[in-house]
C-alpha positions as CSV (number, residue, x, y, z in Angstrom):
1,M,22.2,-14.3,12.7
2,I,19.6,-11.5,12.4
3,K,16.8,-12.0,9.9
4,A,14.6,-9.0,9.0
5,G,12.0,-8.2,6.3
6,I,11.4,-4.7,4.9
7,D,8.1,-3.9,3.3
8,L,9.1,-0.7,1.4
9,G,6.0,1.2,0.3
10,A,5.5,4.8,-0.9
11,G,3.1,5.4,1.9
12,S,4.6,3.4,4.7
13,I,7.5,1.2,5.8
14,R,7.1,-1.9,7.8
15,V,9.9,-4.0,9.3
16,V,9.4,-7.5,10.6
17,T,12.0,-9.7,12.3
18,E,12.0,-13.5,12.7
19,D,12.1,-13.2,16.5
20,D,9.8,-10.3,17.3
21,G,7.4,-10.0,14.4
22,V,6.5,-6.4,13.3
23,V,8.9,-4.0,15.0
24,F,8.2,-0.9,12.9
25,D,5.0,0.2,11.0
26,E,5.0,4.0,10.2
27,A,4.8,6.5,7.4
28,S,7.5,6.6,4.8
29,M,8.5,10.1,5.6
30,I,11.6,12.0,6.8
31,A,11.9,15.6,8.0
32,I,15.2,17.4,7.3
33,D,16.6,20.8,8.0
34,E,18.3,23.2,5.6
35,K,21.6,21.3,6.0
36,G,20.0,17.9,5.2
37,N,20.1,16.7,8.8
38,C,17.4,14.3,9.8
39,L,15.0,15.9,12.4
40,A,12.4,13.1,12.5
41,Y,11.2,10.1,10.5
42,G,8.1,7.9,10.3
43,N,4.9,9.2,11.9
44,E,6.8,11.9,13.8
45,A,7.9,13.3,10.5
46,L,4.4,13.1,9.1
47,E,3.1,15.1,12.0
48,M,5.5,17.9,11.1
49,K,4.2,18.1,7.5
50,G,2.9,21.6,6.9
51,V,4.7,23.3,9.7
52,A,5.3,27.0,9.1
53,D,9.1,26.8,9.0
54,P,10.8,27.2,5.7
55,Q,13.9,25.5,7.0
56,V,12.1,22.2,7.6
57,R,11.1,20.0,4.8
58,V,9.1,16.8,5.2
59,L,9.6,14.4,2.2
60,S,8.9,10.9,1.1
61,P,11.9,9.0,-0.3
62,M,9.6,7.5,-2.9
63,Q,7.6,9.8,-5.3
64,D,5.9,8.7,-8.5
65,G,7.7,5.4,-8.5
66,R,11.1,6.9,-8.2
67,L,13.5,6.6,-5.2
68,D,15.5,9.3,-3.7
69,F,18.4,7.2,-2.5
70,E,20.0,10.0,-0.4
71,L,16.8,10.5,1.5
72,L,16.2,6.8,1.9
73,G,19.7,6.3,3.2
74,K,19.1,9.0,5.9
75,L,15.8,7.3,6.9
76,F,17.4,3.8,6.9
77,D,20.3,5.1,9.1
78,Q,17.8,6.2,11.8
79,L,15.6,3.2,11.4
80,F,18.3,0.6,11.6
81,Y,20.0,2.3,14.5
82,Q,16.6,2.3,16.4
83,L,15.9,-1.3,15.7
84,K,19.6,-2.4,16.1
85,L,19.5,-4.5,13.0
86,F,23.3,-4.4,12.5
87,R,25.3,-5.6,15.5
88,M,28.9,-6.5,16.1
89,F,29.8,-10.2,15.4
90,Q,26.4,-10.9,13.9
91,K,25.3,-11.3,10.3
92,T,22.1,-9.5,9.1
93,V,20.1,-11.0,6.3
94,L,17.4,-8.7,4.8
95,V,14.4,-9.7,2.7
96,L,13.0,-6.7,0.8
97,S,9.5,-6.3,-0.7
98,Y,9.3,-3.4,-3.2
99,P,6.5,-1.9,-5.4
100,S,6.2,-3.1,-8.9
101,G,6.8,0.4,-10.2
102,L,10.5,0.3,-9.3
103,N,12.7,-0.7,-12.3
104,S,15.4,-3.4,-12.0
105,R,18.2,-0.8,-11.9
106,D,16.7,1.0,-8.9
107,V,16.2,-2.4,-7.1
108,E,19.8,-3.4,-7.7
109,Q,21.0,0.0,-6.4
110,L,18.7,-0.3,-3.4
111,K,20.2,-3.7,-2.6
112,E,23.7,-2.4,-3.0
113,Q,22.9,0.5,-0.6
114,L,21.7,-2.0,2.0
115,L,24.8,-4.1,1.6
116,Q,27.0,-1.0,2.1
117,M,25.1,-0.1,5.2
118,G,26.0,-3.5,6.8
119,A,23.7,-6.2,5.5
120,W,25.4,-9.6,4.9
121,K,22.9,-10.6,2.2
122,V,19.8,-9.0,0.7
123,Y,17.0,-10.8,-1.1
124,S,14.2,-9.0,-2.8
125,D,11.0,-9.5,-4.8
126,Q,7.9,-7.5,-5.8
127,E,5.2,-7.0,-3.2
128,I,2.6,-8.7,-5.4
129,W,4.7,-11.9,-5.2
130,V,5.2,-11.5,-1.4
131,S,1.4,-10.8,-1.2
132,A,0.7,-14.2,-2.7
133,I,2.9,-15.9,-0.1
134,G,1.3,-13.9,2.7
135,A,-2.1,-15.0,1.4
136,G,-1.1,-18.6,1.8
137,L,-1.2,-19.5,-1.9
138,D,0.9,-22.3,-3.3
139,V,2.1,-20.5,-6.4
140,S,4.2,-23.6,-7.4
141,L,1.0,-25.5,-8.5
142,P,0.4,-26.1,-12.2
143,V,-3.0,-24.3,-11.9
144,S,-3.3,-20.5,-12.1
145,S,-3.8,-18.4,-9.0
146,C,-4.7,-14.7,-9.2
147,V,-3.7,-12.1,-6.6
148,L,-5.0,-8.5,-6.5
149,N,-3.1,-6.0,-4.3
150,M,-4.8,-2.6,-3.8
151,G,-2.7,-0.5,-1.5
152,E,-2.3,3.2,-0.7
153,R,0.0,3.9,-3.7
154,S,0.0,0.5,-5.5
155,C,-2.6,-1.4,-7.5
156,D,-1.4,-4.6,-9.0
157,I,-2.9,-7.8,-10.3
158,A,-1.0,-11.0,-11.3
159,V,-1.5,-14.6,-12.2
160,F,0.9,-17.2,-10.8
161,S,1.5,-20.7,-12.0
162,R,4.4,-23.2,-11.7
163,G,6.3,-20.8,-9.5
164,V,6.4,-17.8,-11.9
165,I,4.2,-14.8,-12.7
166,Q,2.5,-15.7,-15.9
167,K,0.8,-12.3,-16.4
168,Q,0.9,-9.0,-14.5
169,D,-0.6,-5.6,-14.8
170,K,-0.6,-2.3,-12.8
171,S,-3.2,0.4,-12.4
172,A,-3.1,3.9,-10.9
173,D,-2.6,4.4,-7.2
174,A,-5.6,2.9,-5.4
175,G,-5.8,4.5,-1.9
176,L,-4.8,8.0,-3.1
177,R,-7.5,7.9,-5.8
178,V,-10.1,7.1,-3.1
179,K,-9.2,10.2,-1.2
180,N,-9.1,12.3,-4.4
181,A,-12.6,11.0,-5.4
182,I,-14.0,12.0,-2.0
183,R,-12.3,15.4,-2.2
184,R,-13.8,16.1,-5.6
185,W,-17.3,15.0,-4.4
186,L,-17.1,17.4,-1.4
187,H,-16.0,20.2,-3.7
188,D,-18.7,19.6,-6.3
189,N,-21.6,18.7,-4.0
190,R,-20.9,20.5,-0.7
191,R,-18.7,23.3,-2.0
192,M,-16.1,22.7,0.6
193,A,-12.4,21.8,0.9
194,V,-11.1,19.6,3.7
195,S,-7.7,18.6,5.0
196,Q,-5.8,15.3,4.3
197,M,-6.4,14.3,7.9
198,T,-10.2,14.7,7.5
199,L,-10.1,12.6,4.3
200,E,-8.3,9.9,6.3
201,R,-11.1,10.0,8.9
202,I,-13.8,9.7,6.3
203,C,-12.1,6.7,4.7
204,R,-11.6,5.0,8.1
205,S,-15.1,5.7,9.4
206,L,-17.4,5.8,6.4
207,G,-15.4,4.0,3.7
208,S,-18.1,2.2,1.7
209,V,-18.8,1.5,-2.0
210,V,-22.5,0.4,-1.7
211,P,-25.5,2.4,-0.3
212,R,-26.9,1.2,3.0
213,P,-30.5,1.5,4.4
214,N,-29.2,3.0,7.6
215,P,-25.8,4.6,6.8
216,R,-23.4,5.8,9.4
217,Q,-22.7,9.5,9.5
218,M,-20.2,11.9,10.8
219,E,-19.6,15.7,11.1
220,I,-16.7,17.1,9.2
221,T,-15.1,20.6,9.3
222,G,-13.7,22.3,6.2
223,V,-13.5,25.6,4.3
224,S,-16.2,26.9,2.0
225,T,-15.0,27.1,-1.6
226,T,-17.3,30.0,-2.2
227,D,-16.6,32.5,0.6
228,R,-13.5,30.9,2.3
229,T,-15.2,30.6,5.7
230,A,-15.1,27.7,8.1
231,R,-18.1,25.4,7.9
232,R,-19.4,22.1,9.1
233,E,-21.2,19.4,7.2
234,I,-22.8,16.0,8.0
235,I,-21.8,13.3,5.5
236,T,-22.9,9.6,5.4
237,E,-21.6,6.3,4.1
238,N,-24.0,6.7,1.1
239,D,-22.3,10.0,0.2
240,V,-19.0,8.2,0.1
241,A,-20.4,5.4,-1.9
242,Q,-21.7,7.9,-4.4
243,A,-18.3,9.5,-4.6
244,L,-16.5,6.2,-5.1
245,G,-19.0,4.7,-7.6
246,P,-17.2,5.8,-10.8
247,L,-13.8,4.7,-9.4
248,C,-15.1,1.2,-8.5
249,E,-16.5,0.9,-12.1
250,E,-13.1,1.8,-13.4
251,W,-11.4,-0.8,-11.2
252,A,-13.8,-3.5,-12.3
253,L,-13.3,-2.8,-16.0
254,W,-9.5,-2.9,-15.5
255,I,-9.7,-6.3,-13.8
256,A,-12.1,-7.6,-16.4
257,R,-9.8,-6.6,-19.2
258,F,-6.9,-8.3,-17.5
259,L,-8.9,-11.5,-17.1
260,Q,-10.1,-11.4,-20.8
261,D,-6.4,-11.3,-21.9
262,L,-5.6,-14.6,-20.1
263,D,-5.7,-17.8,-22.1
264,P,-8.8,-20.0,-21.8
265,H,-7.2,-22.4,-19.3
266,Q,-6.0,-19.5,-17.1
267,Q,-9.5,-17.9,-17.2
268,D,-11.1,-21.2,-16.2
269,D,-8.7,-21.6,-13.3
270,V,-9.3,-18.0,-12.0
271,R,-13.1,-18.2,-12.4
272,M,-13.1,-21.5,-10.5
273,R,-10.6,-20.6,-7.8
274,G,-11.3,-16.9,-7.5
275,I,-9.2,-13.8,-7.0
276,V,-7.4,-13.4,-3.7
277,S,-7.2,-9.7,-2.8
278,C,-5.3,-7.6,-0.2
279,G,-4.1,-4.1,0.5
280,G,-5.7,-1.3,2.5
281,T,-8.1,-0.3,-0.2
282,M,-9.8,-3.7,0.1
283,K,-11.0,-2.7,3.5
284,L,-13.7,-0.5,1.9
285,A,-17.0,-1.9,2.9
286,G,-18.7,-3.8,0.0
287,L,-15.8,-3.5,-2.4
288,S,-15.1,-7.3,-2.7
289,N,-18.8,-8.1,-3.1
290,Y,-19.1,-5.4,-5.8
291,L,-16.1,-6.7,-7.8
292,Q,-17.4,-10.2,-7.4
293,S,-20.8,-9.3,-8.8
294,V,-19.5,-7.4,-11.8
295,L,-16.7,-9.8,-12.7
296,N,-18.8,-12.9,-12.1
297,C,-15.9,-14.4,-10.3
298,P,-15.2,-15.1,-6.6
299,V,-13.2,-12.4,-4.9
300,Y,-11.7,-13.2,-1.5
301,V,-10.1,-10.8,1.0
302,T,-7.2,-11.9,3.2
303,E,-7.7,-11.9,6.9
304,D,-5.8,-8.6,7.4
305,P,-5.5,-7.0,3.9
306,T,-3.2,-4.2,5.1
307,M,-0.6,-6.7,6.6
308,T,-0.6,-9.4,3.9
309,V,2.8,-8.4,2.5
310,T,4.2,-8.3,6.0
311,D,2.8,-11.7,6.6
312,G,4.5,-12.9,3.4
313,L,7.9,-11.5,4.7
314,S,7.4,-13.3,8.0
315,I,6.8,-16.6,6.2
316,L,9.9,-16.1,4.0
317,L,12.0,-15.4,7.1
318,T,11.0,-18.7,8.7
319,R,11.8,-20.6,5.5
320,M,15.3,-19.3,5.2
321,E,18.2,-21.7,6.1
């Protein structure tokens, strides 16, 4: 029997198998021609984005919380063939993690699509639940456990107790809002526009939410918004922290409102046990400490916040009979 987990996100798709661990971790993108044929998928498709060819379209199967099942089917066809997940005389069991923004009808249609493609059985749950498992929490306990998942296009918080989600809330896209905040800051303070790739570099190298005495810096290249000429600028971690300040305040207020709506026993549990956080946005330097100081509640970050959902899928695969 083949057992595989699929972490289906709007920004990326990860596949993990019981025997080999993570076997695919690339962008959730597919490039198609004018006839709808797949030209590339994953990171290779992402690199084709913006090519000057009207006959090539680079698309994501998930936009604004909605699935394009035709595109996703084309991507899965290529992915499953590459990974050889469906083989003669072997049954394939899939465990699917999906964003909370998907409605139950879409989830059932997605499971049916996977069954028609060759899966023997398909199990599924929201990524916030799989995050809790990947973080090592025992959500069956009678006390409340709180999990915060701040990914590229997902931002969820939930309280678990006795094996169920007691309360859950969703905010706007986390990672995308970080890049948009930096983009706006550069436009307003440096009068320049930069590419998506440059924004990615800034987040990776200078991503911070608190000022530092000796901030790191880097040179970036962009286009002047005043005369449309190429220009270079030096920006620092403190510039990024200034850009992200209002966004961090907004996140803190959202979490605080969520905690205030819990009943007194749940509030006591969370303030004593803390909030376990994961997702790529939690890699921003100083974010967990900032939230902890504002919320007056411990905020812990998983060992590898970008891979917590995938870790949860791996745990679920090992538990399957």
